[in-house]
N, C-alpha and C positions, 0 to 999 in steps of 0.2 A: 452715922450716914452723912454722905455728903450732899451739899445743896446743888448739885449740878456739874457739868463738866467746865472746867474753864477754857478748854480747846478741844474742838471735835475734829476729826479727820473723815477722810472718805477711803473706805475700805473696799475692795473688789474681791470676791472668792469665786474663781471660774475655773475652767477646764473640763476634760471629759472624765475625770475620776470620781469617786462616790465622796460626798463628806461637805459640799459647798453649803447646804442649808444647816447641815448638823454642825459645821462650825459658826455660823451666824447664831444659831440658837443657843450654843454654849457662851458665846459673849452676852447673850440676853440673860442667861442664867448668871454669870458673872456680874453683871450691869444690876441686875435686880437685888442682887446679893449685898451690893452698896448703897440701894435704896435709890439708884437712878431710874427715872421712867423711861420704858423700853416700848415701842410701839412696831410691831411687825405687820407689813402690809405685803400680802402675797397675791403674786401675778399668776394668772393661768391655773389657780389650784381651788378646790372647794374646801370647807370646812368639814373633813372626812378624815383627816390624818390623825394618828394617835397624839402628836405635839400639840392638838389644839385641845384636847382633852386634859392633858398633862398642865399647859402652859397656863389653863383657867386656875390652878392651885397658886399661880403666882401673882394673881390681881390682888392690890390695883397696881402692882408695878410693871407688870407685862400685859399688854392686850396684843390680840392676833385679830387680823380682819383678812379675809380670804374673798378674792375676786376673779372668778373663773367660772365657767361651765362645766359639768359633770364629763370626764372624759380626757383624752389627750390630744393635743391639737398637732398636726402633723402638715408638712409642706402641702400646699394646694387644697387642704381642708380647713382653712381658717374661714370661719364664718363671721356676719357682722356684728353679732353680739360679742365676739372675742375682742374687738376693736374697741367696742363701747365699755367693756369691763376693764380693759387695760386703762383706758382715760379716765374712767372713775376711781381707779386704785390710784394713779399717779394725783388726780385732784385731790384724793382723801390725804395722800402722804403730804402734799404740800400743804394743805390746811392744818394737818396737825404740826408739823415743821415751823409754818409761820406763826402760828398761835403759842410756841412754845410748850406743847404738850408732850414731848419727846425729847429725852437727853440722847438716846440711842433709837434712830429710826432705820430699821432693816426691810429693805427692798427686795424680797425673795423672788426670785426668777424674772427679774426685771431684765436681764441680759438675754433671756430666752424670748420675752417679749419683743426686744429688739429684733432679735434673729428673725422672727416672725413676721417683721413689720407690722407689728400691732402698735407701737410707738415708733416716732422718729428719733435719731440720735440727739437730734438738735433740742428736742423737748426734754430730754433727760439732762444734757448739759446744761440747758438753761435753769431746770430744777437745782442742779449741784451748785449754780453760780448764785443761785437764792438763799443757799444754807446759812443759817446763821453761825457764826464761829463755833459757838458753844455747842452745836449737834454734830454728834457722830452720824455718819450715814454708811451703811453697808448695803452693797449690789451684790446678788447672789446669780447664778446660773451660768451656763455652758454659753460659749460664743461670745464673752466680751468684747466689744468693738473696740479697735485702737484708741479711739478717741475718749472713752469711758475709761480705759487702763492709763490714758496720758492724763486726765482729769483727776486719778486717784492718788492717794498719800501712799497707801500700800495696798499690794496686789499679792493674791496668793493662788496659783494653778494647782488645782487637783489634778494629777496625773495618774491613770490606772497602772498598776503593775502586775497584779494579780487579783482577780475576782470570782467569786464563787458562781457567777453566772456562766463561767467557761466551763464548770463541770455539771451544766445542767440544774443547779440549784436555783429555783424561783427566789423573787423577793420574798419575804418573811415578815410577817405581820409583828410590830414592836421592834424590827431592826432596821429593815429598809422603808417601812412606811409605817 
């Protein structure tokens, strides 16, 4: 098992296509397999997804903490609680990062939190500047702003080419959620 990372980077998974969270969780699985400590902080989500159940089996290598209220946030439908939850999530992530409790820190859907104005870009950029050099930080979600893309070392854009929704096939438990 590895003692930790010698060099961490900043990764961004963004775009309109499916697979951003899935890619980040695949990275979590790989890191845990090498004995690295992974913390996944979910923005705008509750602990009701299949991945929460599955990742419990990877403890103590993987911890998932969700911050959000039930339901989806839509433009114009942002509630005061959404701002509070997003700031709690970022504070929790900062504490974990600065205490050295994660080799890999995944900020799932943080780009969407930025898009909905729940966080300011400068807050997230300051967070990234505080990153210890041995911590890998992954930011997921649609609408990654140019400043976040610029701050990253690796950026992957998921682009839809074909999707079962186009045929009227709804999201399936165990596959899409």
